[in-house]
C-alpha positions in Angstrom: -15.5 2.4 -23.7 -14.0 4.4 -20.9 -10.3 5.4 -20.5 -8.7 5.2 -17.1 -6.0 7.8 -16.3 -3.3 7.7 -13.7 -5.4 10.1 -11.5 -8.2 7.6 -11.4 -5.9 4.7 -10.7 -4.2 6.6 -7.9 -7.6 7.5 -6.4 -8.5 3.9 -6.2 -5.3 3.1 -4.3 -3.0 2.0 -7.1 -0.2 4.0 -8.8 2.2 2.5 -11.3 5.7 1.9 -9.8 9.1 1.3 -11.5 9.6 -2.3 -12.3 12.9 -2.6 -10.5 12.2 -5.7 -8.3 10.2 -8.9 -8.7 8.3 -8.2 -5.5 7.5 -4.6 -6.3 3.8 -3.8 -5.9 1.7 -1.4 -7.9 2.8 1.6 -5.9 6.1 3.1 -4.7 7.1 1.5 -1.5 9.3 4.5 -0.6 6.0 6.4 -0.2 4.1 3.6 1.7 2.3 5.1 4.7 -0.5 2.8 5.8 0.0 -0.5 7.6 -1.5 -2.3 4.6 0.9 -0.7 2.2 3.9 -1.5 4.4 2.8 -5.1 4.8 2.4 -5.5 1.0 5.9 -4.1 0.4 7.3 -6.5 2.9 5.8 -9.7 1.5 6.4 -10.9 -2.1 3.0 -12.8 -2.2 1.1 -9.7 -1.2 3.0 -7.6 -3.7 2.2 -10.0 -6.5 -1.5 -10.0 -5.5 -1.5 -6.2 -5.4 -0.1 -6.0 -8.9 -2.7 -8.4 -10.2 -5.5 -6.3 -8.6 -4.1 -3.1 -10.1 -3.7 -4.7 -13.6 -7.2 -6.2 -13.6 -8.7 -3.0 -12.3 -7.1 -1.0 -15.1 -8.0 -3.5 -17.8 -11.7 -3.9 -16.7 -12.1 -0.1 -16.3 -11.2 0.5 -19.9 -14.1 -1.7 -21.1 -16.9 -0.1 -19.0 -19.2 2.8 -19.9 -19.4 5.8 -17.7 -22.1 4.6 -15.3 -20.5 1.2 -14.8 -17.1 2.7 -14.6 -18.2 5.1 -11.8 -19.7 2.2 -9.8 -16.6 0.1 -10.4 -14.3 2.9 -9.2 -16.4 3.4 -6.1 -16.3 -0.3 -5.3 -12.5 -0.4 -5.7 -12.1 2.6 -3.4 -14.3 0.8 -0.9 -12.1 -2.3 -1.2 -9.0 -0.2 -0.5 -10.6 1.3 2.7 -11.6 -2.2 3.8 -8.0 -3.4 3.1 -6.6 -0.6 5.2 -9.0 -1.2 8.1 -8.3 -5.0 8.1 -4.6 -4.3 8.3 -5.0 -1.7 11.1 -7.1 -4.1 13.1 -4.6 -7.0 12.9 -3.2 -8.3 16.2 0.3 -8.9 15.0 2.4 -8.5 11.8 1.9 -12.2 11.0 -1.9 -11.8 11.6 -1.9 -8.8 9.3 -0.1 -10.7 6.5 -2.5 -13.6 6.7 -5.6 -11.4 6.7 -4.3 -9.4 3.8 -3.4 -12.6 1.8 -7.0 -13.8 2.2 -8.5 -10.4 1.4 -6.4 -9.8 -1.7 -6.8 -13.3 -3.0 -10.6 -12.9 -2.8 -10.3 -9.6 -4.7 -8.2 -11.1 -7.4 -10.8 -13.9 -7.8 -13.6 -11.4 -8.0 -11.9 -9.3 -10.6 -11.0 -12.4 -12.6 -14.6 -13.5 -12.6 -16.2 -10.2 -13.6 -18.1 -10.2 -16.9 -17.7 -7.0 -18.7 -19.9 -7.5 -21.8 -23.3 -5.9 -21.4 -26.2 -8.4 -21.7 -29.8 -9.1 -20.9 -31.5 -11.1 -18.2 -31.2 -11.3 -14.5 -30.2 -14.9 -13.9 -26.7 -15.4 -12.5 -24.3 -14.4 -9.8 -23.7 -10.7 -8.9 -21.2 -9.4 -6.3 -19.6 -6.4 -4.7 -17.4 -5.7 -1.7 -20.2 -6.3 0.8 -21.7 -9.5 -0.6 -23.6 -11.1 -3.4 -26.9 -11.7 -5.2 -28.0 -15.0 -6.7 -30.9 -15.1 -9.2 -32.2 -18.4 -10.5 -35.1 -19.5 -12.8 -37.7 -21.9 -11.5 -39.5 -24.5 -13.5 -42.6 -22.3 -13.7 -40.7 -19.4 -15.3 -40.5 -17.3 -12.2 -37.2 -16.1 -10.7 -35.9 -16.5 -7.2 -33.5 -13.9 -5.8 -31.3 -14.3 -2.7 -29.2 -11.5 -1.4 -26.6 -11.7 1.4 -24.4 -8.8 2.5 -22.2 -8.0 5.5 -20.1 -5.2 6.9 -16.8 -6.4 5.4 -14.2 -5.5 8.1 -15.8 -6.7 11.3 -19.2 -8.2 10.2 -20.9 -5.9 12.7 -24.0 -6.2 10.6 -25.4 -8.9 8.3 -28.3 -8.9 5.9 -30.2 -11.7 4.2 -33.2 -11.2 1.9 -34.9 -13.0 -0.8 -38.1 -13.5 -2.7 -39.6 -14.9 -5.9 -41.8 -13.6 -8.7 -42.1 -13.0 -12.5 -39.7 -10.6 -14.1 -40.7 -7.6 -16.2 -38.0 -7.4 -18.7 -34.8 -6.7 -16.8 -36.6 -5.9 -13.6 -37.8 -8.1 -10.8 -39.9 -6.7 -7.9 -40.9 -9.1 -5.1 -42.2 -9.1 -1.6 -39.4 -10.1 0.9 -40.0 -13.6 2.1 -39.9 -13.9 5.9 -39.7 -10.1 6.2 -42.1 -7.6 7.7 -45.3 -7.1 5.8 -44.9 -4.5 3.1 -41.1 -4.9 2.7 -40.2 -5.2 -1.0 -37.1 -5.8 -3.0 -36.4 -4.6 -6.6 -33.5 -5.8 -8.7 -32.8 -4.2 -12.2 -30.2 -5.1 -14.7 -28.4 -2.1 -16.3 -25.7 -3.4 -18.7 -23.1 -5.2 -16.6 -24.6 -3.9 -13.4 -27.4 -5.0 -11.1 -29.2 -2.4 -9.1 -30.8 -3.5 -5.8 -33.3 -1.3 -4.0 -35.6 -2.0 -1.1 -38.8 -0.5 0.3 -39.5 -0.8 4.0 -42.7 -1.8 5.7 -43.4 1.9 6.1 -43.1 2.5 2.4 -39.9 4.4 2.7 -36.7 3.8 0.8 -34.5 4.7 3.7 -34.6 3.2 7.2 -34.1 -0.1 9.0 -35.1 -3.4 7.5 -36.2 -6.6 9.3 -33.7 -8.6 7.3 -30.6 -6.5 8.2 -28.6 -5.8 11.4 -28.3 -2.2 12.6 -27.2 0.2 9.8 -27.0 -2.7 7.4 -28.2 -2.6 3.8 -28.4 -4.7 0.6 -29.0 -1.6 -1.6 -26.4 -0.7 -4.3 -24.7 -1.8 -7.4 -23.6 -5.4 -7.9 -21.4 -6.7 -10.8 -22.0 -9.8 -12.9 -19.5 -12.6 -12.2 -19.0 -16.1 -13.5 -20.2 -18.7 -11.0 -17.6 -20.2 -8.7 -16.8 -23.8 -9.5 
């Protein structure tokens, strides 16, 4: 079990603030600097969502081992960067508020659906800031994997990849369907995490992929979540 200190919480964009008002977010509004922070301080619904995110981030972080905790911290810092960019790109204060409401609500739902108990098997839903992975079992015992990711602030790149095959324990390696010849996809479960790695048609781990837009990627860590109803 991992302990989260105030320094880690602050690095992820959340610092405990005095509980002096119902609409107080997780940070001190007197020190708010970014457009996102100022918008959150000005809107009770955004402040409430911010508090929920901070509380769930802290609670989940305490249950994770060091590897999962590091991946979780990185994902949260990425979310905060996305939040700030979305706020900066808004066309008006009202547009900023609406965009942040959608983004924070989605983050609250993601954190609420995260499964924190280590397990076995690949089948299920896995998500991170950029997208998700769905793995299902077919009648013949094989697994199908479908991965969809996108640049989360503007959608300037989108990726979609999938394949099917027989797993080897907690690992599934498949040829990418409808991809260039030689492109391969490997997913591996590591506790509460799912690792996604790709190999290009040239046999290299780095480089462009036929199933991604320019600079796009499906590689990285994804977190197990309960399926959306």
